[in-house]
C-alpha positions as CSV (number, residue, x, y, z in Angstrom):
1,M,-154.7,-95.9,158.4
2,S,-158.2,-97.4,158.0
3,T,-159.1,-100.9,159.3
4,T,-159.4,-102.1,155.7
5,E,-156.0,-100.8,154.7
6,E,-154.4,-102.3,157.8
7,R,-156.1,-105.6,157.1
8,N,-154.8,-105.6,153.5
9,N,-151.3,-104.7,154.7
10,N,-151.4,-107.6,157.2
11,K,-152.4,-110.0,154.4
12,D,-149.6,-108.7,152.2
13,N,-147.1,-109.2,155.0
14,E,-148.3,-112.7,155.6
15,M,-147.9,-113.5,152.0
16,V,-144.3,-112.1,152.0
17,Q,-143.5,-114.1,155.2
18,S,-144.9,-117.4,153.7
19,A,-143.0,-116.9,150.4
20,F,-139.8,-116.0,152.4
21,Q,-140.0,-119.1,154.6
22,D,-140.8,-121.3,151.6
23,K,-137.7,-120.1,149.8
24,L,-135.5,-120.7,152.9
25,T,-136.8,-124.2,153.3
26,Q,-136.2,-124.9,149.6
27,L,-132.6,-123.6,149.9
28,R,-132.0,-125.9,152.8
29,A,-133.3,-128.8,150.9
30,N,-131.2,-128.0,147.9
31,N,-128.1,-127.8,150.0
32,C,-128.7,-131.2,151.5
33,E,-129.3,-132.7,148.0
34,E,-126.6,-131.0,146.1
35,L,-123.7,-130.5,148.4
36,P,-121.4,-133.5,149.1
37,T,-121.4,-134.7,152.7
38,P,-117.8,-133.4,153.4
39,E,-118.8,-129.9,152.3
40,L,-121.9,-129.9,154.5
41,A,-119.8,-131.0,157.4
42,I,-117.5,-128.0,157.0
43,L,-120.4,-125.6,157.1
44,T,-122.0,-127.4,160.1
45,R,-118.7,-127.3,162.0
46,T,-118.5,-123.5,161.4
47,I,-122.0,-123.1,162.9
48,T,-121.0,-125.2,165.9
49,R,-117.8,-123.3,166.4
50,L,-119.6,-120.0,166.4
51,R,-122.3,-121.3,168.8
52,R,-119.5,-122.5,171.1
53,D,-117.9,-119.1,171.0
54,K,-121.2,-117.6,172.1
55,M,-121.0,-114.9,169.4
56,H,-124.7,-114.1,169.8
57,T,-124.1,-113.0,173.4
58,R,-120.9,-111.1,172.7
59,C,-122.4,-108.9,170.0
60,L,-124.2,-105.6,170.8
61,Q,-127.4,-106.4,172.8
62,V,-130.9,-104.8,173.1
63,G,-130.6,-101.6,175.1
64,E,-127.0,-100.9,174.2
65,T,-126.0,-97.8,172.3
66,V,-124.8,-98.4,168.8
67,P,-121.6,-96.7,167.4
68,D,-122.0,-94.0,164.9
69,F,-120.6,-94.6,161.4
70,E,-120.2,-92.7,158.2
71,F,-121.4,-93.8,154.8
72,I,-122.0,-92.5,151.3
73,D,-125.7,-92.3,150.4
74,A,-127.3,-92.9,147.0
75,N,-126.8,-89.3,146.1
76,N,-123.0,-89.6,146.8
77,V,-123.3,-87.5,149.9
78,N,-121.5,-88.4,153.1
79,R,-124.0,-89.3,155.9
80,K,-123.8,-90.5,159.4
81,L,-126.1,-93.0,161.2
82,Y,-126.8,-90.6,164.1
83,E,-127.9,-88.0,161.6
84,V,-130.4,-90.4,160.0
85,L,-131.7,-91.5,163.4
86,E,-132.9,-87.9,164.1
87,S,-135.7,-88.6,161.7
88,G,-136.8,-92.0,163.0
89,P,-135.7,-95.6,163.7
90,V,-133.3,-97.4,161.4
91,I,-133.1,-101.0,160.3
92,L,-129.5,-102.3,159.8
93,N,-129.4,-105.6,157.9
94,F,-125.9,-107.1,157.8
95,F,-125.4,-109.7,155.2
96,R,-122.5,-111.7,153.8
97,G,-122.9,-110.9,150.1
98,L,-125.2,-111.4,147.1
99,W,-123.2,-114.5,146.3
100,C,-125.0,-116.2,149.2
101,P,-128.5,-117.4,148.1
102,Y,-129.8,-117.0,151.7
103,C,-128.6,-113.4,151.7
104,E,-130.1,-112.7,148.3
105,T,-133.4,-114.3,149.4
106,Q,-133.5,-112.0,152.4
107,I,-132.6,-108.9,150.5
108,E,-135.4,-109.6,148.0
109,A,-137.9,-110.2,150.8
110,Y,-137.0,-107.0,152.5
111,E,-137.3,-105.1,149.2
112,N,-140.9,-106.2,149.1
113,I,-141.7,-104.4,152.4
114,Q,-140.0,-101.1,151.7
115,A,-143.3,-99.3,151.2
116,E,-144.4,-100.4,154.7
117,L,-141.1,-99.4,156.2
118,T,-141.4,-96.0,154.7
119,R,-145.0,-95.7,156.0
120,L,-143.7,-96.5,159.4
121,G,-141.1,-93.7,159.1
122,C,-138.2,-96.1,159.2
123,A,-135.0,-96.0,157.2
124,Y,-133.5,-99.2,156.0
125,F,-129.9,-100.0,155.1
126,A,-128.3,-103.3,154.0
127,I,-124.7,-103.6,154.9
128,S,-122.2,-105.9,153.3
129,P,-118.4,-106.4,152.9
130,Q,-119.1,-107.1,149.2
131,Q,-117.6,-104.3,147.0
132,P,-120.1,-101.7,145.7
133,Q,-119.6,-102.4,142.0
134,T,-121.4,-105.6,142.5
135,A,-123.5,-105.2,145.6
136,G,-124.5,-101.6,145.0
137,E,-126.3,-102.4,141.8
138,R,-129.0,-104.6,143.5
139,S,-131.8,-102.1,143.9
140,E,-132.9,-98.5,143.7
141,S,-135.5,-98.8,146.5
142,Y,-133.0,-99.0,149.3
143,Q,-129.2,-98.6,149.8
144,I,-126.5,-101.2,150.3
145,I,-123.6,-99.8,152.3
146,F,-120.2,-101.1,151.5
147,D,-118.6,-102.1,154.8
148,R,-114.9,-102.2,153.9
149,D,-113.0,-104.7,155.9
150,N,-116.2,-105.3,158.0
151,K,-115.4,-102.2,160.0
152,I,-119.1,-101.5,160.9
153,A,-119.9,-105.1,161.5
154,K,-116.9,-105.4,163.9
155,D,-118.2,-102.5,166.0
156,F,-121.5,-104.5,166.3
157,G,-119.5,-107.6,167.3
158,I,-120.7,-109.9,164.5
159,V,-117.6,-110.7,162.6
160,Y,-115.8,-114.0,162.6
161,G,-112.6,-115.3,161.1
162,L,-112.8,-118.0,158.4
163,E,-110.6,-121.1,159.0
164,Q,-108.5,-122.3,156.1
165,V,-110.8,-125.2,155.4
166,E,-113.7,-122.8,154.9
167,R,-111.7,-120.5,152.6
168,N,-110.7,-123.6,150.6
169,L,-114.3,-124.6,150.3
170,F,-115.4,-121.2,149.0
171,E,-112.5,-121.2,146.5
172,S,-113.5,-124.6,145.3
173,W,-116.9,-123.1,144.5
174,G,-115.2,-120.3,142.5
175,L,-115.9,-117.8,145.2
176,M,-112.8,-115.7,145.8
177,L,-113.7,-113.5,148.8
178,D,-110.5,-111.4,148.5
179,K,-111.6,-110.3,145.0
180,V,-115.3,-110.0,145.9
181,N,-114.7,-108.0,149.0
182,G,-111.5,-106.2,148.1
183,S,-109.8,-107.6,151.2
184,D,-107.9,-110.6,152.3
185,G,-111.1,-112.6,152.5
186,R,-110.4,-114.0,155.9
187,E,-113.5,-112.6,157.7
188,L,-117.3,-112.5,157.2
189,P,-120.2,-111.0,159.2
190,V,-122.8,-113.2,160.8
191,P,-126.1,-112.3,159.1
192,A,-127.8,-110.0,161.6
193,T,-130.7,-107.5,161.7
194,F,-131.0,-104.7,164.1
195,I,-133.7,-102.1,164.8
196,V,-132.0,-99.0,166.1
197,C,-134.2,-96.5,168.0
198,K,-134.1,-92.7,167.8
199,D,-132.2,-92.6,171.1
200,R,-129.4,-94.6,169.4
201,T,-130.0,-97.8,171.3
202,I,-130.9,-101.2,169.9
203,G,-134.6,-101.9,170.2
204,Y,-134.5,-105.3,168.6
205,E,-131.9,-107.7,167.2
206,Y,-131.9,-110.9,165.3
207,V,-128.5,-112.6,165.4
208,D,-128.1,-116.3,164.6
209,V,-124.8,-117.9,163.8
210,D,-126.5,-120.3,161.5
211,F,-126.3,-118.5,158.1
212,R,-129.4,-120.2,157.0
213,A,-131.6,-118.6,159.7
214,R,-133.0,-115.1,158.9
215,C,-135.4,-112.6,160.4
216,C,-138.7,-112.9,158.5
217,P,-140.1,-109.6,157.1
218,E,-143.4,-109.9,158.9
219,Q,-141.7,-110.4,162.3
220,L,-139.5,-107.4,161.6
221,I,-142.4,-105.1,160.8
222,E,-144.3,-106.2,164.0
223,E,-141.2,-105.5,166.1
224,L,-140.7,-102.1,164.3
225,K,-144.3,-100.9,165.1
226,S,-143.5,-100.6,168.8
227,F,-140.7,-98.1,168.0
228,C,-142.6,-96.0,165.5
229,D,-144.9,-93.0,165.9
230,C,-147.0,-94.2,162.9
231,R,-148.7,-97.5,163.4
């Protein structure tokens, strides 16, 4: 890649990052303005509970080997993660569902960097417990893997149980997780992003129990470059 092309890519990435952070900031502001204090308190208590449980240290860590898993690709063919890793690193982006505005914002931002991920020889998969008839229609530029019952996310150690007060809150919003996910709706994954290297180990991870915090696209690309043959 020429210096000019690299400079242009860097400018594009900075614009994506700025827009991404601006949207997250706006979502936080909207939550504070629109949600009643008791509802905000429920969400805050959940974040505090997960921090107290130290989920971010109990999940798979950098250097650890990831478990293999099987999925159906966009061509309706059964694939395995280890098979994809033979061609290069893989980004796994776990998200709660497209009903979450923070998840949707992140998915859209990552969609904007797909060309750069492809140039770097990296495969990208978004993973969600949301059923495919809704989640799978999001984009043609990448694939959303349906993680039934959070099986994959559990192997990565990023699933937590919802307390009754949390389920009641979601239902008061009209969000019926049992119907959206096709399960009992008692569990969700913590939003998390992993770069998995060709040797099947985690090269980088972004795990934050605060569902409002997400790995920005520019940061992800910079981390990815150290694991790619193409810079």
